[in-house]
C-alpha positions in Angstrom: -12.3 -86.8 16.9 -14.0 -84.5 14.3 -12.3 -84.3 11.0 -11.4 -80.8 9.7 -13.9 -79.9 6.9 -12.6 -79.9 3.4 -12.4 -76.3 1.9 -12.7 -76.1 -1.8 -10.4 -73.3 -3.1 -9.9 -73.3 -6.8 -7.3 -70.7 -7.7 -8.1 -70.5 -11.4 -11.8 -70.1 -10.6 -11.0 -67.4 -8.1 -8.9 -65.4 -10.5 -11.7 -65.7 -13.1 -14.1 -64.5 -10.5 -12.0 -61.4 -9.8 -11.7 -60.5 -13.4 -15.2 -61.3 -14.6 -17.0 -60.0 -11.5 -15.2 -56.7 -11.4 -14.1 -55.9 -14.9 -17.2 -53.8 -15.8 -17.7 -52.2 -12.4 -16.2 -49.4 -10.4 -16.8 -47.8 -7.1 -19.5 -49.3 -4.9 -20.7 -51.9 -7.4 -17.1 -53.1 -7.8 -16.7 -53.6 -4.1 -20.0 -55.5 -3.8 -19.0 -57.9 -6.6 -15.6 -58.3 -5.1 -16.7 -59.4 -1.6 -19.4 -61.7 -3.0 -17.0 -63.4 -5.4 -14.3 -63.5 -2.6 -16.6 -65.4 -0.3 -17.5 -67.9 -3.0 -13.9 -68.3 -4.2 -12.6 -69.1 -0.6 -15.7 -71.0 0.3 -16.4 -68.8 3.4 -19.6 -67.6 5.0 -18.8 -64.0 4.4 -16.4 -61.3 3.2 -16.3 -57.6 3.7 -14.2 -54.5 2.8 -14.1 -51.4 5.0 -12.7 -47.8 5.4 -10.9 -47.0 8.6 -11.0 -43.7 10.6 -8.0 -43.8 12.9 -8.9 -40.8 15.1 -12.2 -42.5 16.1 -11.0 -46.1 15.7 -14.1 -46.7 13.6 -14.5 -49.2 10.8 -17.2 -48.5 8.2 -18.2 -51.2 5.8 -18.1 -50.4 2.1 -19.6 -53.8 1.1 -20.4 -56.8 3.4 -21.5 -60.1 2.0 -22.7 -62.8 4.4 -24.6 -66.0 3.7 -26.7 -65.2 0.7 -27.0 -61.4 1.0 -25.5 -58.1 1.8 -25.4 -56.4 5.2 -25.8 -52.7 4.7 -24.3 -49.7 6.5 -22.3 -51.5 9.2 -20.0 -49.4 11.3 -18.2 -50.5 14.5 -15.4 -49.7 16.9 -12.4 -52.0 16.1 -11.2 -52.0 19.8 -11.2 -55.6 21.1 -11.8 -57.1 17.7 -9.5 -59.1 15.4 -9.7 -56.2 13.0 -7.8 -54.0 15.5 -4.5 -55.7 15.0 -4.9 -55.6 11.2 -5.3 -51.8 10.9 -3.3 -50.7 13.9 -0.3 -52.9 13.2 -0.8 -53.0 9.4 -0.4 -56.8 9.1 -2.3 -59.9 8.1 -4.2 -61.6 10.9 -5.4 -65.2 10.5 -7.5 -66.9 13.3 -7.9 -70.5 12.3 -10.5 -71.5 14.9 -12.3 -70.7 18.2 -12.4 -66.9 17.6 -14.9 -66.6 20.4 -12.4 -67.9 22.9 -9.8 -65.3 21.8 -12.3 -62.4 21.5 -14.9 -63.2 24.2 -16.5 -59.8 24.0 -19.9 -59.2 22.3 -19.8 -58.8 18.5 -20.4 -55.3 17.1 -24.0 -54.4 16.7 -25.4 -55.7 13.5 -22.5 -58.1 13.0 -23.6 -61.7 12.1 -23.0 -64.4 14.7 -21.6 -67.9 14.7 -18.2 -67.2 13.3 -15.3 -69.4 14.4 -12.5 -68.3 12.0 -11.2 -65.0 10.5 -8.7 -63.8 7.9 -8.0 -60.0 7.4 -5.4 -57.9 5.6 -4.8 -54.1 5.6 -5.4 -52.0 2.5 -2.6 -49.4 2.1 -2.4 -46.2 0.2 0.6 -45.2 -2.0 2.3 -43.8 1.1 1.9 -47.0 3.2 -1.0 -45.6 5.3 -3.9 -47.8 6.3 -7.1 -47.0 4.3 -9.2 -49.9 5.6 -9.1 -53.7 5.4 -10.4 -56.7 3.5 -11.6 -59.7 5.6 -13.4 -63.1 5.4 -15.1 -65.0 8.2 -16.5 -68.5 8.3 -18.6 -70.6 10.6 -16.0 -73.4 10.2 -12.3 -73.5 11.0 -10.1 -71.9 8.3 -6.8 -73.8 8.2 -3.6 -72.2 7.0 -3.3 -73.1 3.3 -1.0 -71.5 0.7 -3.8 -71.5 -1.9 -6.0 -69.6 0.6 -3.5 -66.9 1.1 -2.7 -66.6 -2.7 -6.3 -66.1 -3.6 -6.9 -63.7 -0.7 -4.0 -61.5 -1.6 -5.1 -61.2 -5.2 -8.5 -59.9 -4.1 -6.8 -57.6 -1.5 -4.5 -56.1 -4.1 -7.5 -55.5 -6.5 -9.5 -53.9 -3.6 -6.6 -51.6 -2.6 -6.1 -50.5 -6.2 -9.7 -49.5 -6.6 -9.8 -47.8 -3.2 -6.7 -45.7 -4.1 -8.2 -44.9 -7.5 -11.4 -43.7 -5.9 -9.5 -41.5 -3.4 -7.4 -40.0 -6.1 -10.6 -39.3 -8.2 -12.2 -37.7 -5.2 -9.2 -35.5 -4.6 -9.1 -34.5 -8.3 -12.8 -33.7 -8.2 -12.5 -31.6 -5.1 -9.5 -29.9 -6.6 -11.5 -29.1 -9.7 -14.4 -27.8 -7.6 -12.0 -25.5 -5.6 -10.4 -24.3 -8.8 -13.8 -23.7 -10.3 -14.9 -21.7 -7.2 -11.6 -19.8 -7.4 -12.0 -19.0 -11.1 -15.7 -18.3 -10.7 -15.1 -15.8 -7.8 -12.2 -14.0 -9.5 -12.7 -10.3 -10.2 -10.6 -10.5 -13.4 -12.0 -12.1 -16.6 -10.5 -15.5 -17.3 -10.7 -17.0 -20.7 -9.4 -20.5 -21.6 -8.4 -20.9 -25.3 -7.3 -23.8 -27.4 -4.2 -23.7 -29.7 -6.3 -22.0 -32.4 -7.5 -19.4 -29.9 -11.0 -20.7 -29.8 -12.8 -20.2 -26.5 -13.0 -23.3 -24.2 -14.2 -21.5 -21.1 -15.3 -18.2 -19.7 -15.5 -17.5 -16.0 -18.3 -15.4 -14.5 -16.3 -12.2 -14.6 -15.6 -12.7 -18.3 -19.3 -13.4 -19.0 -20.2 -10.2 -17.2 -17.5 -8.2 -19.0 -18.4 -9.3 -22.5 -22.1 -9.8 -22.0 -22.3 -13.4 -23.0 -22.3 -16.9 -21.6 -19.5 -19.5 -21.6 -21.7 -22.0 -23.4 -22.6 -19.5 -26.2 -18.9 -18.8 -26.9 -17.7 -22.4 -26.7 -15.6 -23.2 -29.8 -15.9 -19.7 -31.2 -12.8 -17.6 -32.0 -11.6 -15.1 -29.3 -11.6 -12.4 -31.9 -15.3 -12.0 -31.4 -14.5 -10.9 -27.8 -11.4 -8.9 -28.3 -11.7 -7.3 -31.7 -9.2 -7.4 -34.6 -6.3 -5.3 -33.2 -6.2 -7.0 -29.8 -6.5 -10.4 -31.4 -3.5 -9.8 -33.7 -1.5 -8.8 -30.6 -2.7 -11.9 -28.8 -1.9 -14.2 -31.7 1.7 -12.9 -32.0 2.2 -13.4 -28.3 0.7 -16.9 -28.3 3.1 -17.9 -31.1 6.0 -16.6 -29.1 5.0 -18.4 -26.0 4.8 -21.7 -27.8 8.4 -21.4 -28.7 9.6 -20.6 -25.2 11.0 -23.1 -22.7 8.8 -24.5 -20.0 8.6 -22.2 -17.0 8.8 -19.1 -19.2 5.5 -19.5 -21.1 3.8 -16.4 -19.7 3.7 -12.8 -20.6 2.4 -9.5 -19.2 0.3 -7.3 -21.6 0.3 -3.7 -20.2 -2.5 -1.1 -20.4 -1.9 -0.3 -24.1 -3.9 -3.4 -24.9 -7.3 -2.1 -26.2 -10.2 -4.5 -26.3 -13.0 -3.8 -28.8 -15.7 -6.5 -28.3 -18.5 -7.0 -30.8 -20.9 -6.2 -28.0 -20.3 -2.9 -26.2 -17.7 -0.2 -26.7 -13.9 -0.6 -26.6 -12.0 -0.3 -23.3 -8.3 -0.3 -22.2 -7.1 -3.5 -20.6 -4.2 -5.1 -18.8 -3.8 -8.8 -19.3 -1.6 -11.9 -18.8 -1.3 -14.7 -21.3 0.0 -18.1 -20.2 0.6 -21.3 -22.4 -0.1 -24.8 -21.0 0.0 -28.4 -22.2 -2.4 -31.1 -21.0 -2.5 -34.5 -22.8 -2.4 -33.0 -26.2 -1.9 -29.7 -28.1 -1.1 -26.6 -26.0 -3.7 -24.2 -24.8 -3.8 -20.7 -23.4 -5.2 -18.9 -20.4 -5.9 -15.2 -20.9 -6.6 -13.2 -17.7 -8.0 -9.8 -18.6 -8.8 -6.6 -16.5 -10.7 -3.6 -17.6 -8.6 -0.6 -16.4 -11.0 2.0 -17.6 -12.2 2.7 -14.0 -8.6 2.9 -12.7 -7.6 5.3 -15.5 -10.7 7.4 -14.8 -9.8 7.5 -11.1 -6.2 8.5 -11.9 -7.5 11.2 -14.2 -9.8 12.4 -11.5 -7.0 12.5 -9.0 -4.8 14.3 -11.4 -7.6 16.8 -12.0 -8.2 17.4 -8.3 -4.4 17.8 -7.8 -4.3 20.4 -10.5 -7.3 22.2 -9.0 -5.7 22.2 -5.6 -2.4 23.6 -7.1 -4.4 26.2 -9.0 -6.2 27.2 -5.8 -2.9 27.4 -3.9 -1.5 29.6 -6.6 -4.6 31.8 -6.5 -4.4 32.2 -2.8 -0.7 32.9 -3.0 -1.2 35.5 -5.7 -3.9 37.2 -3.8 -2.7 36.9 -0.3 0.9 35.7 -0.2 1.7 32.7 1.9 -0.8 31.0 4.2 1.5 31.6 7.2 1.2 35.4 6.7 -2.3 36.5 7.8 -3.7 39.9 6.8 -5.0 42.1 4.0 -4.1 45.6 5.0 -2.4 47.9 2.5 1.0 47.9 4.2 1.0 44.1 4.3 -0.1 43.6 0.7 2.5 46.1 -0.4 5.2 44.0 1.4 3.9 40.8 -0.2 4.0 42.4 -3.6 7.7 43.2 -2.9 8.2 39.6 -2.0 6.8 38.4 -5.3 9.0 40.8 -7.2 12.3 40.0 -5.5 11.8 36.3 -4.9 12.3 35.3 -8.6 15.8 36.9 -8.5 18.9 36.0 -6.6 19.3 39.5 -5.1 20.3 39.9 -1.5 17.3 41.0 0.6 17.5 43.1 3.8 14.4 42.6 6.0 13.8 45.6 8.3 11.2 45.6 11.0 10.5 45.7 14.7 10.7 42.6 16.8 7.8 40.2 16.2 6.8 41.5 12.8 7.5 38.1 11.1 10.9 38.5 9.5 11.4 34.8 9.4 8.0 34.2 7.8 8.9 36.7 5.0 12.3 35.0 4.5 10.6 31.7 4.1 8.1 33.2 1.7 10.9 34.6 -0.5 12.7 31.2 -0.4 9.6 29.2 -1.3 8.9 31.5 -4.3 12.4 31.4 -5.6 14.1 28.9 -8.0 16.0 27.6 -4.8 12.8 26.3 -3.1 14.0 22.7 -3.5 17.3 23.6 -1.7 17.7 24.2 2.0 16.7 27.3 4.0 19.2 27.6 6.7 18.5 30.1 9.6 21.1 31.7 11.8 20.3 33.9 14.8 23.5 36.0 15.0 22.5 37.4 18.4 22.4 33.9 19.9 25.9 32.8 19.0 28.9 33.8 21.2 31.3 36.1 19.4 34.1 33.6 19.7 32.1 30.9 17.9 30.3 32.8 15.2 33.1 32.4 12.6 33.0 28.6 13.1 29.2 28.7 12.9 29.3 30.5 9.6 32.2 28.8 7.8 32.8 25.6 9.8 36.2 24.4 11.1 38.8 21.8 10.5 39.8 19.2 13.0 42.2 20.6 15.6 41.5 24.2 14.6 41.0 25.1 18.2 40.6 23.4 21.6 37.6 21.1 21.5 37.6 20.8 17.6 37.9 17.0 17.6 36.4 16.6 14.1 35.7 18.6 11.0 32.4 20.5 11.0 30.5 22.1 8.2 29.4 25.7 8.5 26.0 27.1 7.9 27.0 28.6 4.5 28.3 25.2 3.3 25.0 23.5 4.5 23.0 26.2 2.7 24.8 25.6 -0.7 22.2 25.6 -3.4 19.6 27.2 -1.2 19.1 30.3 1.0 20.6 31.5 4.3 18.8 33.8 6.7 21.1 35.9 8.8 18.8 37.1 11.5 19.9 40.0 13.8 22.6 40.8 11.3 23.6 43.9 13.3 25.0 41.8 16.1 27.9 40.4 14.0 31.2 41.5 15.4 33.0 44.1 13.3 36.1 41.9 12.8 34.0 39.2 11.2 32.0 41.5 8.9 34.8 41.6 6.3 34.7 37.8 5.9 31.0 37.9 5.6 31.3 40.5 2.9 33.7 38.3 1.0 31.4 35.2 1.0 28.4 37.4 -0.1 30.4 39.0 -2.9 32.8 36.2 -4.0 30.8 33.1 -2.9 33.9 31.7 -1.3 35.4 31.3 2.2 38.0 29.2 4.2 36.9 27.2 7.3 38.5 28.0 10.6 41.9 26.3 10.7 41.8 25.5 6.9 43.8 26.7 4.0 41.7 25.4 1.1 39.1 27.9 -0.3 35.6 26.5 -0.6 33.0 27.9 -3.0 29.2 28.0 -2.4 26.1 29.1 -4.2 24.0 30.7 -1.5 21.3 33.5 -1.6 21.6 35.7 1.5 18.6 37.2 3.3 19.5 39.4 6.3 17.1 40.7 8.9 17.4 43.2 11.7 15.2 45.4 13.9 18.0 48.0 14.3 18.8 51.0 12.2 21.9 49.8 10.2 22.4 53.2 8.6 22.8 54.7 12.1 25.1 51.8 13.0 27.3 52.7 10.0 27.5 56.3 11.2 28.5 55.1 14.7 31.2 52.9 13.2 29.8 49.6 14.5 28.8 48.3 11.1 30.8 48.3 7.9 29.4 50.6 5.2 30.4 48.3 2.3 28.6 45.4 4.0 25.6 47.5 4.6 25.3 48.5 0.9 25.9 44.9 -0.1 23.1 43.6 2.1 20.6 46.4 1.2 20.4 45.6 -2.5 16.6 45.1 -1.9 15.6 46.5 1.5 12.1 45.4 2.5 10.3 47.1 5.4 7.8 45.0 7.3 5.0 47.0 8.8 4.4 46.8 12.6 1.1 45.5 13.8 -0.1 49.0 14.8 0.0 50.1 11.2 -1.9 47.2 9.8 -5.4 48.2 10.9 -7.9 45.3 11.0 -5.2 42.7 10.4 -4.9 42.4 14.2 -8.4 40.9 14.3 -7.7 38.4 11.5 -4.4 37.4 13.1 -6.1 37.0 16.5 -8.9 34.8 15.1 -6.4 32.6 13.3 -4.3 32.3 16.4 -7.3 31.6 18.6 -8.4 28.8 16.3 -5.0 27.1 16.2 -4.2 27.4 19.9 -7.7 26.4 21.0 -7.5 23.3 18.8 -4.1 22.3 20.3 -5.5 22.9 23.8 -8.7 21.0 23.1 -10.8 24.0 24.0 -13.8 25.7 22.3 -14.3 29.4 22.6 -16.9 31.7 21.0 -16.1 34.2 18.3 -14.5 37.5 19.3 -17.0 40.0 20.7 -17.1 43.7 19.8 -15.4 44.5 23.1 -12.6 42.0 22.3 -12.2 43.6 18.8 -12.1 47.1 20.4 -9.5 45.9 22.9 -7.3 44.4 20.1 -7.5 47.6 18.1 -6.8 50.0 20.9 -3.6 48.3 22.1 -0.4 49.5 20.5 1.3 46.0 20.3 4.9 47.0 20.9 5.8 43.3 20.6 3.8 43.0 17.3 2.5 39.6 16.2 4.7 37.7 18.7 3.2 39.6 21.6 -0.3 39.1 20.2 0.2 35.4 20.2 1.4 35.5 23.8 -1.7 37.5 24.8 -4.1 35.1 23.0 -2.4 32.1 24.6 -2.6 33.8 28.1 -6.3 34.6 27.5 -7.0 31.0 26.6 -5.2 29.6 29.6 -7.1 31.9 32.0 -10.5 31.5 30.4 -13.0 29.9 32.8 -16.5 30.6 31.6 -16.0 30.0 27.9 -15.0 33.6 27.3 -11.5 34.8 26.4 -11.4 37.8 28.8 -9.0 39.4 26.4 -8.7 42.7 28.2 -7.5 40.9 31.4 -4.7 39.2 29.4 -3.4 42.6 28.2 -0.6 44.3 30.2 -2.3 46.2 33.1 -0.8 49.6 32.2 -1.9 49.3 28.6 -5.5 48.1 28.9 -8.1 50.2 27.3 -11.4 50.9 29.0 -14.4 48.8 28.2 -18.1 49.4 28.3 -20.1 52.3 29.6 -17.9 55.2 28.7 -17.0 56.4 25.2 -15.4 53.7 23.1 -11.6 53.8 23.0 -9.9 54.9 19.8 -9.4 52.1 17.3 -6.4 51.4 15.2 -6.8 53.2 11.9 -5.2 52.7 8.5 -1.5 53.7 8.2 -2.3 57.2 7.1 -4.6 57.7 10.2 -2.4 56.2 12.9 -2.7 58.2 16.1 0.3 59.3 18.0 1.2 57.8 21.4 0.4 61.2 23.1 -3.0 61.4 21.5 -3.8 57.8 22.6 -2.8 58.6 26.1 -4.8 61.8 26.1 -8.0 59.9 24.9 -7.5 57.2 27.5 -7.1 59.7 30.3 -10.2 61.6 29.3 -12.3 58.5 29.1 -11.2 57.3 32.6 -11.9 60.8 34.1 -15.4 60.8 32.5 -16.1 57.3 34.1 -14.9 58.5 37.5 -17.0 61.7 37.3 -20.1 59.7 36.4 -19.6 57.6 39.6 -18.8 60.6 41.8 -15.1 59.5 41.9 -16.0 56.2 43.5 -13.6 53.7 42.1 -14.6 50.3 43.6 -17.8 48.6 44.7 -21.1 48.0 42.8 -21.7 50.8 40.3 -18.2 52.2 40.7 -16.0 53.4 37.9 -14.0 50.2 37.9 -17.3 48.3 37.4 -18.3 50.7 34.7 -15.0 50.3 32.9 -15.0 46.5 33.3 -11.7 46.3 35.3 -10.8 45.6 38.9 -10.5 48.4 41.4 -6.8 47.8 41.8 -6.3 48.0 38.0 -8.2 51.2 37.9 -6.0 52.7 40.6 -2.9 51.6 38.7 -4.2 53.2 35.6 -5.1 56.5 37.4 -1.6 56.6 38.7 0.0 55.9 35.3 -2.2 58.6 33.7 -1.6 61.1 36.4 -5.3 61.3 37.5 -6.0 62.5 41.0 -9.3 63.0 42.8 -10.0 66.8 43.2 -9.3 67.9 46.8 -12.5 69.9 46.9 -14.4 66.7 46.7 
């Protein structure tokens, strides 16, 4: 029977080997000395230390001593090896003898052969996770001995401590690198200062801002960068921060902070100053931003806004409001009246035919008044049933009448502080006109079903297309209310009195409607303009808009065909014959009879030129640019008959 070989393990010598062999080394040299001295101290053939990658179950040697030399760059899969239990179960594994019988598989590539015994222990980080392992192998049996374990654990503890230190050092280095990249890429200037406000570091943005390098400013006072005034401010703030409690050692320095560097001109800045402590006297971090560009941008925006406001005022002064299109004398006169009365609180009575834009003028008066920030409340008196108009004006209390389930505010109460437009004022029932007169004169009313008087501050603008003076004579409108409403009567000219405004309004309407319909149409032709000016427009601007919209809807070849959109009995002739009479200035407006006479004469001339042949190629209808049926309707309306002799 073969005797177990004697293993010489000297604990004192082993401890000296750990201390002497690794005291002056760190990192890779430390691990090489450690495994070499471990193999000698335990009298084994080899020893090695590894890092473990759990996802790939790969062990990579940091240092491997075997025989009389080092095995370099050994990496192997731990599956099926004694090392697997060490790292997967985080426990010491000791195989005394016959390791080949227990692990019959081939050894990892590059691993020395002839081992019969193994001792391994996991190396754990501060959280108890396996970082790698430390192991020894021998070509002889390795009996269980207390001295063996004691020495081995001393080496393992030292190896784990150094591995943890290296990992922490790597993390710190990576953290510094990330912080350096962050500081270096920051757009704001970052300056690190010591307690005496001497420069310790400038980032790239600070170097660019001040035109110097971090190395050239190292140890120099920050006053060379900031100037005297800013440095005094910074010094006061730094002293205050030092006296504050932890967590409150930071301060915001707003845009009044003016920096005057030795190189370059002064500039306004915003900044933050923070105080920190790191293994010694406190220091400061100053983060600085040049706000000159932002201030210049704000100044530019303010300038543009002022210019825009000036242009709006110029346009308004020259033309009125952008919703009211035109430049004829009657319109400009009406707009001048708007400018005069808008600044007062006088009651205004807008007089004009249907479609002349009474609501637009009311809005213009409101927008130019001191009440423009208040509401503009519009009431169409003709659209409210007579039984509900009092409730609509003055509101009602709960239970005031059947269906009044809750209190409701009236239009006058809603308009408090603003303006109320009473459109179609002539339609108000006679019995309610007295209450309306009271609220206009006394600024007070009672809601329907209520007993408490309410006061309001409302400007009244009334509008009508009827002759209120005649209504007073007929007894359908109160005389006192009429005089109270007509403090400032303002007549709105009909479209037929506004000359060329009809073309401007048509062009403006075409542009807006075509854009909303997604269509493109060419500019108005001379024939279109003639048609617009020759029509009397009894419905005024509202009718013009309807005609334009109809022409856009029916256009098929990119043309408006404006004449076809006009009412058949009112169309003027086009092409060939003498041009139709155009709308003149107000003092040149033709009478209806004269217009009819001219249209009749023009139609007869066209018929005579075509030998009274209405339809077909070369007929009068073709000459006038209308259909044969339209021409016949026009002949009937104008009383034109073909002479019997023909």
